[in-house]
C-alpha positions as CSV (number, residue, x, y, z in Angstrom):
1,X,45.0,-54.9,17.6
2,X,45.2,-51.4,15.8
3,X,43.5,-52.3,12.4
4,X,43.7,-49.6,9.6
5,X,40.5,-48.8,8.0
6,X,39.4,-50.2,4.8
7,X,39.3,-48.4,1.6
8,X,40.8,-45.5,3.6
9,X,44.2,-46.7,4.0
10,X,46.8,-45.0,1.8
11,X,48.8,-48.3,1.6
12,X,46.4,-49.8,-0.4
13,X,46.3,-48.6,-4.1
14,X,42.8,-49.5,-4.6
15,X,41.3,-47.1,-2.1
16,X,40.6,-44.2,-4.1
17,X,38.1,-46.2,-6.3
18,X,36.7,-48.3,-3.8
19,X,32.9,-48.9,-3.7
20,X,32.5,-50.9,-0.8
21,X,34.4,-53.6,1.4
22,X,33.7,-57.3,2.5
23,X,35.6,-58.7,5.4
24,X,36.2,-62.7,5.6
25,X,33.7,-64.7,7.0
26,X,33.5,-68.2,8.9
27,X,35.1,-69.7,11.9
28,X,38.5,-71.2,11.4
29,X,38.4,-73.0,14.7
30,X,35.6,-75.1,13.3
31,X,36.1,-75.0,9.7
32,X,36.4,-78.1,7.7
33,X,38.5,-76.1,5.2
34,X,39.3,-72.7,4.2
35,X,38.3,-70.8,0.9
36,X,40.2,-68.1,-1.1
37,X,38.6,-66.3,-3.7
38,X,39.5,-63.1,-5.8
39,X,37.4,-59.8,-4.7
40,X,34.2,-59.1,-3.8
41,X,31.2,-59.1,-6.6
42,X,29.1,-55.9,-6.9
43,X,26.3,-56.7,-4.4
44,X,28.7,-58.5,-1.6
45,X,30.0,-55.1,-0.2
46,X,26.1,-54.1,0.9
47,X,25.1,-57.6,2.3
48,X,24.2,-57.7,5.6
49,X,25.9,-59.8,8.1
50,X,23.1,-60.4,10.3
51,X,21.3,-62.4,7.0
52,X,23.6,-65.1,6.9
53,X,22.6,-68.4,8.8
54,X,24.8,-67.8,11.5
55,X,24.8,-64.0,11.3
56,X,25.0,-63.1,14.9
57,X,28.1,-65.4,15.6
58,X,29.7,-64.0,12.6
59,X,29.1,-60.5,13.8
60,X,30.6,-61.5,17.1
61,X,33.6,-63.0,15.4
62,X,34.3,-59.6,13.5
63,X,34.2,-57.6,16.8
64,X,36.2,-60.0,18.4
65,X,39.1,-60.2,15.4
66,X,38.9,-56.3,14.3
67,X,37.8,-54.3,17.8
68,X,38.9,-51.0,16.1
69,X,37.5,-51.3,12.8
70,X,34.3,-49.0,12.2
71,X,30.7,-50.7,12.9
72,X,29.5,-50.3,9.1
73,X,32.5,-52.6,8.0
74,X,31.7,-54.9,10.6
75,X,27.9,-55.1,10.1
76,X,28.2,-55.0,6.0
77,X,29.9,-56.7,3.7
78,X,30.1,-60.7,3.0
79,X,31.9,-62.6,0.4
80,X,30.2,-64.9,-2.1
81,X,26.5,-64.1,-1.6
82,X,25.8,-63.5,-4.8
83,X,24.9,-64.9,-8.0
84,X,28.3,-66.7,-8.0
85,X,27.8,-67.7,-4.5
86,X,24.5,-69.1,-4.9
87,X,26.4,-71.3,-7.8
88,X,29.0,-72.4,-5.2
89,X,26.9,-73.6,-2.5
90,X,24.2,-75.2,-4.8
91,X,26.1,-76.9,-7.4
92,X,29.7,-77.2,-5.7
93,X,29.5,-77.6,-1.8
94,X,26.1,-79.3,-1.4
95,X,26.7,-82.0,-3.5
96,X,29.4,-82.9,-1.3
97,X,27.8,-82.5,2.3
98,X,29.6,-79.1,2.6
99,X,27.4,-76.0,3.9
100,X,28.8,-72.3,4.3
101,X,29.0,-72.9,8.2
102,X,31.8,-75.7,7.2
103,X,34.0,-73.3,5.8
104,X,35.7,-70.2,6.3
105,X,35.8,-67.7,3.5
106,X,38.8,-65.0,2.5
107,X,39.3,-62.7,-0.7
108,X,42.6,-62.0,-2.1
109,X,41.5,-58.0,-2.2
110,X,38.5,-57.2,0.1
111,X,37.5,-53.9,-1.8
112,X,34.7,-54.0,-4.3
113,X,35.6,-52.1,-7.2
114,X,33.0,-52.6,-9.4
115,X,33.2,-52.8,-13.3
116,X,35.3,-51.1,-15.7
117,X,33.7,-48.9,-18.8
118,X,33.7,-52.4,-20.8
119,X,31.2,-53.7,-18.1
120,X,33.9,-56.5,-17.2
121,X,34.7,-56.5,-13.2
122,X,37.6,-54.4,-12.4
123,X,40.6,-56.2,-11.2
124,X,44.2,-54.5,-10.5
125,X,47.2,-55.2,-12.8
126,X,51.0,-55.3,-12.8
127,X,52.6,-53.6,-9.8
128,X,48.9,-52.3,-8.6
129,X,47.7,-55.7,-8.5
130,X,51.0,-56.8,-6.4
131,X,50.9,-54.1,-4.2
132,X,47.0,-54.2,-3.6
133,X,47.2,-57.9,-3.1
134,X,50.3,-57.7,-0.8
135,X,48.5,-55.1,1.5
136,X,45.1,-57.0,1.9
137,X,47.2,-59.9,2.8
138,X,49.2,-57.9,5.8
139,X,45.7,-56.3,6.9
140,X,43.4,-58.8,6.7
141,X,44.8,-62.5,5.7
142,X,46.5,-62.7,9.1
143,X,43.8,-65.2,10.6
144,X,44.3,-67.6,7.5
145,X,48.2,-67.4,7.8
146,X,47.8,-68.3,11.5
147,X,45.7,-71.2,10.9
148,X,48.4,-72.2,9.0
149,X,47.0,-74.5,6.0
150,X,49.0,-77.4,5.4
151,X,48.0,-78.1,1.9
152,X,46.4,-76.2,-1.1
153,X,43.8,-77.3,-4.1
154,X,43.2,-75.4,-6.9
155,X,39.6,-75.1,-8.4
156,X,37.9,-72.4,-10.5
157,X,35.8,-69.6,-9.5
158,X,32.1,-70.0,-9.5
159,X,31.5,-66.7,-11.6
160,X,33.7,-68.5,-14.7
161,X,31.3,-72.0,-14.2
162,X,28.0,-69.4,-14.4
163,X,29.5,-68.4,-17.7
164,X,30.5,-71.7,-18.8
165,X,29.5,-75.0,-17.1
166,X,31.5,-77.4,-18.8
167,X,34.5,-77.7,-16.2
168,X,32.0,-78.3,-13.6
169,X,32.8,-82.1,-13.2
170,X,36.7,-81.2,-12.6
171,X,35.9,-78.5,-10.1
172,X,33.8,-81.0,-8.4
173,X,36.7,-83.4,-8.1
174,X,39.0,-80.9,-6.9
175,X,36.5,-79.8,-4.0
176,X,36.2,-83.8,-3.0
177,X,39.9,-83.8,-3.1
178,X,39.7,-81.0,-0.8
179,X,37.6,-82.8,1.3
180,X,39.4,-86.2,1.4
181,X,42.3,-84.0,2.7
182,X,40.3,-82.6,5.4
183,X,39.1,-85.9,6.6
184,X,42.7,-87.2,6.6
185,X,43.6,-84.7,9.5
186,X,44.7,-81.6,6.7
187,X,44.2,-78.0,7.1
188,X,43.1,-77.7,3.5
189,X,42.6,-74.2,1.6
190,X,40.9,-74.5,-1.3
191,X,41.7,-72.1,-4.1
192,X,38.7,-70.7,-6.3
193,X,40.2,-68.7,-9.1
194,X,43.3,-68.1,-11.1
195,X,44.1,-64.6,-9.1
196,X,43.5,-66.6,-5.9
197,X,46.0,-69.8,-6.8
198,X,48.4,-67.1,-8.2
199,X,48.6,-65.0,-5.0
200,X,49.0,-68.0,-2.7
201,X,51.1,-70.5,-4.7
202,X,53.1,-68.1,-7.2
203,X,51.7,-70.0,-10.2
204,X,48.6,-71.5,-11.4
205,X,47.1,-68.6,-12.8
206,X,45.4,-70.5,-15.7
207,X,42.9,-72.7,-13.7
208,X,41.6,-74.8,-16.5
209,X,45.4,-76.2,-16.8
210,X,45.9,-76.4,-12.9
211,X,42.4,-77.2,-11.8
212,X,42.6,-80.3,-9.1
213,X,46.4,-79.6,-8.7
214,X,47.3,-79.5,-5.0
215,X,50.5,-78.5,-3.0
216,X,51.7,-79.3,0.4
217,X,53.0,-76.5,2.1
218,X,56.4,-76.4,3.7
219,X,59.0,-74.0,5.4
220,X,59.9,-73.2,1.7
221,X,56.8,-72.4,0.5
222,X,56.0,-70.1,3.2
223,X,59.1,-68.3,2.6
224,X,58.9,-67.8,-1.0
225,X,55.3,-66.5,-0.2
226,X,56.3,-63.8,2.2
227,X,59.1,-62.7,0.2
228,X,56.7,-62.1,-2.8
229,X,54.2,-60.3,-0.8
230,X,56.9,-58.2,1.1
231,X,58.2,-57.2,-2.4
232,X,54.6,-56.3,-3.3
233,X,54.0,-54.1,-0.6
234,X,57.0,-51.9,-1.5
235,X,56.0,-51.8,-5.3
236,X,55.4,-48.3,-6.6
237,X,52.4,-47.7,-8.5
238,X,52.8,-44.2,-9.7
239,X,52.2,-44.2,-13.6
240,X,54.8,-41.9,-14.7
241,X,54.1,-40.1,-18.3
242,X,55.7,-41.5,-21.0
243,X,57.8,-39.2,-23.1
244,X,56.7,-40.1,-27.0
245,X,59.9,-40.4,-28.7
246,X,60.0,-38.2,-32.2
247,X,59.9,-39.7,-35.3
248,X,60.1,-38.2,-38.7
249,X,57.5,-39.2,-41.5
250,X,57.4,-37.6,-45.1
251,X,54.7,-35.3,-43.8
252,X,56.8,-33.8,-41.2
253,X,59.9,-33.7,-43.4
254,X,57.8,-31.4,-45.7
255,X,56.6,-29.5,-43.0
256,X,60.0,-28.8,-42.0
257,X,61.5,-28.1,-45.1
258,X,58.4,-25.7,-45.9
259,X,59.0,-23.7,-42.6
260,X,62.7,-23.3,-43.1
261,X,62.4,-22.1,-47.1
262,X,62.8,-18.5,-47.8
263,X,61.4,-17.0,-51.2
264,X,63.8,-15.9,-53.9
265,X,63.5,-15.0,-57.4
266,X,62.5,-18.4,-59.5
267,X,62.1,-20.3,-56.1
268,X,62.8,-20.8,-52.8
269,X,66.3,-21.3,-50.5
270,X,66.1,-23.7,-47.6
271,X,68.4,-22.4,-44.7
272,X,68.5,-24.8,-41.6
273,X,71.1,-26.1,-39.2
274,X,70.7,-29.8,-39.1
275,X,72.9,-32.7,-38.5
276,X,74.2,-35.1,-41.3
277,X,71.9,-37.9,-39.9
278,X,68.9,-35.9,-39.9
279,X,69.7,-34.6,-43.2
280,X,69.9,-38.1,-44.6
281,X,66.6,-39.1,-43.1
282,X,64.8,-36.1,-44.5
283,X,65.8,-36.6,-48.1
284,X,65.2,-40.5,-47.7
285,X,61.5,-39.6,-46.7
286,X,61.0,-36.8,-49.3
287,X,62.5,-38.9,-52.3
288,X,61.5,-41.6,-54.3
289,X,63.2,-44.8,-54.4
290,X,65.9,-44.5,-57.4
291,X,65.7,-40.8,-57.5
292,X,69.1,-39.1,-57.9
293,X,69.3,-36.4,-55.6
294,X,71.0,-33.2,-56.7
295,X,74.0,-31.9,-54.9
296,X,73.2,-28.3,-55.5
């Protein structure tokens, strides 16, 4: 399989600002469920794979799946290992008897782009978001698509729970529902975060509203997802320079009159070729309401 190099591929609009990269992790063949999150955190792109509990097995899986990938991207970069990851395994998964080795983990976007100037984590918007998400899906989510999930369950991103613990019981119920589906023989995909839910389902970005919601997969849902991703890959993310529309103000009108005036004995004469529409607008801006404008 000829795999483009991450953070270098020109098809990805995030490549110019990417600070690192984190491949998916986990064994889909033995996993009880798969997790789909949003984007690597600020420490996940530098985490050494060998430090995982099953680090050597994970390295071997990556070499098998991505034989042409640069070694540095195989050895470094793991999703959900930072602060949010600690919260996920300690407070969400462990209470329900689930460990990291029980799941396979994917991100919607594999590039770690750091924080914006205001300190918030960067996540693309608009056409750039759709193009980046669709490109990552084409390059890195193929094993998940081949696994063919049969049902997806919406949860909340663990980083949101780190900021506000209130929804924790609801998220635990969502994970418990996912576990029940697994015990019933389903291939379960747990969507953690609004961006993950929107990317996979096409809706449900407001996880406060959709938490615990589930959707069974069908030929229709697969087709609609593929159509969204195909459309996203062909979106243009070039930002065109907006031409600011000229708008008259009283100050501009006065400056226009002064520039077009010629000094004469006892006053000024204004000579300018303008349309009747412009003249009406200039007179309106430079006269008070109720003032009669002389014809000469």
